C-alpha positions in Angstrom: -31.1 -79.2 -38.3 -28.7 -76.6 -40.1 -25.8 -75.1 -37.8 -26.7 -72.2 -36.1 -23.8 -69.2 -36.7 -22.1 -68.8 -33.9 -23.1 -65.0 -31.8 -20.4 -62.6 -31.6 -19.0 -62.9 -28.3 -20.4 -60.3 -26.3 -19.1 -56.8 -25.8 -20.7 -56.0 -22.8 -19.1 -55.0 -19.9 -16.0 -54.1 -22.3 -13.9 -51.0 -21.2 -12.2 -48.8 -24.0 -9.0 -48.4 -22.0 -8.0 -45.9 -25.1 -9.0 -42.9 -23.2 -8.4 -44.2 -20.0 -6.0 -42.0 -17.8 -4.6 -44.8 -15.7 -3.9 -46.6 -19.3 -2.8 -43.4 -21.0 -0.4 -42.8 -18.0 1.2 -46.6 -17.9 1.4 -45.6 -22.1 3.4 -42.2 -21.5 5.7 -44.1 -19.1 6.7 -46.8 -21.9 7.4 -44.1 -24.2 9.0 -41.9 -21.7 11.4 -45.3 -20.9 11.7 -45.5 -24.7 12.8 -42.0 -25.5 14.6 -42.5 -22.2 16.9 -45.5 -23.5 17.4 -44.2 -26.4 18.2 -40.6 -26.2 19.3 -40.4 -22.6 21.0 -43.6 -20.8 21.3 -47.5 -20.8 23.6 -47.1 -17.9 21.8 -44.3 -15.5 17.9 -45.2 -15.3 15.3 -42.6 -14.6 15.7 -43.2 -11.0 19.1 -43.1 -10.5 19.6 -40.1 -11.6 17.0 -38.3 -9.9 18.8 -39.6 -6.8 22.1 -37.9 -8.7 20.4 -34.5 -9.0 18.7 -34.8 -5.5 22.4 -35.4 -3.9 23.6 -32.5 -6.1 20.9 -30.1 -4.7 21.4 -31.2 -1.7 24.6 -33.0 -0.3 25.1 -34.7 2.9 21.7 -35.6 3.4 20.6 -39.4 4.7 19.0 -41.9 2.7 15.6 -41.7 4.2 15.9 -37.9 3.4 16.9 -38.5 -0.2 14.0 -41.2 -0.7 11.5 -37.8 0.5 13.0 -35.7 -1.9 13.5 -38.0 -4.6 9.7 -39.3 -4.2 11.3 -42.7 -3.6 9.8 -45.5 -1.3 12.4 -46.9 1.1 13.3 -49.9 -0.7 13.8 -48.5 -4.3 16.3 -46.0 -2.8 18.1 -48.3 -1.0 18.3 -50.1 -4.3 19.2 -47.0 -6.0 21.8 -46.3 -3.6 23.8 -49.3 -3.6 23.4 -49.6 -7.2 25.4 -45.8 -7.5 27.6 -47.0 -4.4 28.9 -50.0 -6.4 29.1 -48.0 -9.6 31.1 -45.6 -8.0 28.8 -42.2 -8.2 28.0 -41.7 -4.6 29.5 -42.5 -1.7 28.6 -42.7 2.2 30.3 -40.6 4.5 30.0 -40.3 8.5 27.9 -37.0 8.9 30.4 -34.7 10.3 27.5 -32.9 12.4 26.8 -36.6 13.9 28.9 -39.3 13.7 26.4 -41.7 14.4 24.8 -41.7 10.8 25.7 -41.7 7.6 25.3 -39.1 5.1 25.5 -39.5 0.9 27.9 -37.4 -1.3 28.5 -37.3 -5.0 31.8 -38.3 -6.1 33.6 -36.6 -9.1 32.2 -39.3 -11.2 29.2 -39.3 -10.1 29.1 -35.7 -10.9 30.3 -36.0 -14.5 27.5 -38.7 -15.0 24.8 -36.2 -13.7 26.1 -33.7 -16.4 26.1 -36.2 -19.0 23.1 -37.1 -18.5 21.3 -33.9 -17.5 22.4 -32.6 -21.3 20.7 -35.2 -23.0 17.2 -34.6 -21.3 17.0 -31.8 -22.7 16.7 -33.3 -25.8 14.5 -36.1 -25.0 11.5 -33.8 -23.3 12.1 -31.9 -26.8 11.9 -35.3 -28.8 8.6 -36.2 -25.8 6.5 -33.1 -26.5 7.4 -32.5 -30.0 3.6 -33.2 -30.9 2.3 -30.5 -28.8 2.6 -26.5 -29.3 4.8 -24.6 -26.7 0.8 -23.3 -24.9 0.0 -27.2 -24.9 3.0 -28.3 -23.3 2.9 -25.7 -20.6 -1.0 -26.7 -20.2 0.1 -30.6 -20.1 3.1 -29.7 -17.4 0.5 -27.5 -15.1 -2.2 -30.1 -15.5 0.3 -33.3 -14.5 1.9 -31.5 -11.6 -1.6 -30.8 -10.8 -2.5 -34.3 -10.7 0.4 -35.8 -8.9 0.6 -32.8 -6.4 -3.1 -34.0 -5.2 -2.4 -37.9 -6.3 -1.1 -39.0 -3.1 -3.1 -40.8 0.0 -5.5 -39.0 1.9 
């Protein structure tokens, strides 16, 4: 009996991920991370910069408040703070208004690092958004903001 040609594998149920919003968001995160490490910094991560930036904007806040402002969960903010303290970029000090708690402050080195990283972020954003017109860039940022603002648990 002659051999029957093998049937091609079934493609039913296969999802086209090339237009799946979650997959595109994951890929965008990969592209952004690659741009960050080649353009901005290999030493300071995006979450670390967000913490530095939050403390520059609002010094002397506690770790819980910092996590809320930086949109980081408790374990992530604890890890980021520990790393930044270890690097000498932030320090824990007694709250001058309530000696029972610690607050966080940037060190001079932390302020300097923030400035250096902030200067390079604009270059990274320009590279990231280069394929889009100015109008498209504004629309993208507006849409991403709406998704993020509405994306939390309900």
